[in-house]
ZAMARGU-4260 file (C-alpha; in steps of 0.2 Angstrom, whole numbers, plus 5000, padded with zeros to 4 digits):
<rodrens>
0) 4959/5087/5033 | 4943/5077/5031 | 4943/5058/5030 | 4945/5052/5012 | 4934/5038/5006
5) 4945/5025/4999 | 4940/5008/4990 | 4937/4995/5004 | 4952/4984/4998 | 4964/4999/4999
10) 4958/5004/5016 | 4961/4986/5022 | 4979/4987/5017 | 4982/5003/5026 | 4972/4997/5041
15) 4983/4981/5042 | 4999/4991/5041 | 4994/5003/5054 | 4987/4989/5065 | 5002/4979/5063
20) 4992/4964/5057 | 5002/4954/5044 | 4988/4941/5041 | 4975/4955/5037 | 4988/4963/5026
25) 4991/4947/5015 | 4972/4943/5015 | 4969/4961/5007 | 4978/4955/4992 | 4973/4943/4978
30) 4983/4926/4978 | 4995/4933/4965 | 4995/4951/4973 | 5011/4961/4970 | 5020/4975/4979
35) 5032/4985/4968 | 5043/4995/4980 | 5054/5006/4970 | 5056/4993/4957 | 5058/4978/4969
40) 5044/4966/4965 | 5037/4954/4978 | 5023/4943/4973 | 5011/4931/4981 | 5008/4927/5000
45) 5026/4924/5003 | 5032/4940/4995 | 5019/4950/5003 | 5023/4943/5020 | 5042/4946/5017
50) 5038/4965/5013 | 5027/4966/5028 | 5040/4959/5039 | 5055/4969/5033 | 5048/4986/5026
55) 5031/4988/5035 | 5024/4979/5050 | 5040/4972/5056 | 5047/4990/5055 | 5033/4997/5065
60) 5026/5007/5050 | 5012/5019/5050 | 5004/5025/5033 | 4994/5041/5033 | 4985/5045/5016
65) 4987/5064/5012 | 4978/5064/4995 | 4970/5051/4985 | 4961/5050/4968 | 4951/5034/4962
70) 4946/5031/4944 | 4938/5014/4941 | 4950/5000/4949 | 4965/5012/4951 | 4969/5023/4966
75) 4983/5035/4965 | 4989/5043/4982 | 5002/5053/4991 | 5005/5046/5008 | 5016/5049/5023
80) 5026/5034/5029 | 5035/5033/5046 | 5045/5017/5051 | 5061/5010/5057 | 5066/5009/5038
85) 5060/5024/5029 | 5052/5040/5035 | 5045/5053/5023 | 5032/5055/5009 | 5029/5044/4994
90) 5017/5042/4980 | 5008/5025/4977 | 4996/5017/4966 | 4984/5003/4971 | 4975/4992/4958
95) 4960/4983/4964 | 4951/4968/4957 | 4934/4964/4966 | 4937/4966/4984 | 4956/4963/4985
100) 4971/4972/4979 | 4981/4965/4964 | 4995/4977/4965 | 5003/4991/4976 | 5016/5001/4967
105) 5026/5013/4978 | 5035/5026/4968 | 5051/5034/4972 | 5049/5047/4986 | 5049/5062/4975
110) 5039/5055/4961 | 5021/5060/4958 | 5008/5047/4952 | 5000/5049/4935 | 4982/5053/4937
115) 4973/5036/4940
</rodrens>
């Protein structure tokens, strides 16, 4: 598959996860950035850092985007996830404001995101 062009803010989140860089991960979000992981909300730097530690970077995660569609400030995608916590495919939606992510929603593994 050819490389997809993602918004820079979204790409920074994915790169930070794959590079194991918690500081870059938190910096890719706004100050009030939120992760909604199957309904579990984590907000702000401390919440983002907690999720990175328990579900992503601390769990040696890798995220591979399979498909992505961006409309305006919203990117909907399907991605493969491999970690010590979860392995499989999921759908997610990134919301971007300026050059940072405001929200990353991870849908249940078999859910498909609505068109962005």
